BALO-881324 format. One line per 4 residues: number of its first residue (from 1); for each residue z, x, y of C-alpha. Coordinates in steps of 0.05 Angstrom, whole numbers, m for minus. Each point is the difference from the previous one (the first is absolute). Example, Ala and Ser with C-alpha at 12.3 -4.5 7.8 and 13.67 -1.06 7.14 Angstrom:
BEGIN
1> 156/246/m90 ~ m13/27/69
***
This chain:
BEGIN
1> m7577/m2074/m1835 ~ 44/49/m38 ~ 75/1/4 ~ 35/57/35
5> 36/48/m47 ~ 68/m24/m26 ~ 41/50/41 ~ m36/m22/63
9> 14/m74/m15 ~ 73/16/m14 ~ 7/38/65 ~ m28/m60/37
13> 53/m45/m32 ~ 57/49/12 ~ 29/m39/59 ~ 1/m66/m38
17> 73/9/m18 ~ m13/m14/m73 ~ 25/52/m49 ~ m54/11/m52
21> 10/34/m68 ~ m60/29/m35 ~ 0/22/m72 ~ m26/70/m12
25> m25/25/m68 ~ 47/54/m23 ~ m5/44/m62 ~ 37/52/m39
29> m44/61/m15 ~ m10/m22/m72 ~ m12/m72/20 ~ m51/20/53
33> m39/40/m52 ~ 1/m57/m51 ~ m21/m53/50 ~ m56/45/27
37> m23/15/m71 ~ m10/m74/m15 ~ m27/m21/68 ~ m71/m26/7
41> 0/34/68 ~ 32/68/m10 ~ m39/27/60 ~ 46/m42/44
45> 58/46/m20 ~ 14/67/32 ~ m17/61/m42 ~ 73/16/m16
49> 67/m34/m1 ~ 25/44/56 ~ m60/m19/44 ~ 14/m73/m15
53> 75/8/15 ~ m16/34/67 ~ m48/m57/18 ~ 49/m54/m22
57> 58/29/39 ~ m44/5/63 ~ m21/m73/m10 ~ 74/m20/m5
61> 14/35/67 ~ m62/m32/32 ~ 23/m69/m21 ~ 71/13/24
65> m27/24/67 ~ m30/m69/14 ~ 61/m39/m20 ~ m20/m14/m72
69> 52/9/m55 ~ m36/34/m58 ~ 30/m14/m68 ~ m14/48/m57
73> m20/m38/m62 ~ m4/47/m60 ~ m56/m17/m47 ~ 21/9/m72
77> m65/12/m38 ~ 21/m42/m60 ~ 24/m59/41 ~ m62/4/44
81> m46/1/m61 ~ 36/m60/m29 ~ m7/m36/67 ~ m75/17/2
85> m8/m28/m71 ~ 39/m63/17 ~ m42/m15/62 ~ m65/27/m30
89> m8/54/53 ~ m27/70/m3 ~ 39/58/29 ~ m30/1/69
93> 27/13/70 ~ 0/m75/11 ~ 39/m13/m64 ~ 51/54/17
97> 10/m31/69 ~ 8/m70/m30 ~ 50/27/m51 ~ 41/33/55
101> 0/m65/40 ~ 21/m40/m61 ~ 56/49/m15 ~ 23/m3/72
105> 1/m76/m1 ~ 36/0/m67 ~ 55/43/28 ~ 4/m38/65
109> m21/60/40 ~ 54/45/m29 ~ m17/72/m10 ~ m33/m9/m68
113> 0/64/m40 ~ 16/44/60 ~ m14/72/m13 ~ 17/57/48
***
């Protein structure tokens, strides 16, 4: 049995009364290009930074609409590469998500590297 999509699961838990913060990968335009360039899965990225930004902003609104507090966690390409080396990980979607979660935990859920 497969799990329902994340947004569907979050909607189902909306009435639980628990505030949930979710880290969201965030990039500067230069950082986005550098991370995409070194990714083992560049096909997972949108074709342009503007397309990515549009998708990311919509995702933030979707999360907010179901009572989730999205937290932008800016990925610094150099820090991310060092983290990947330290934990012997390749630059994959999974690694980027784990990095964001680690940064969010490290900051205690604060708006790590918020970029508008």
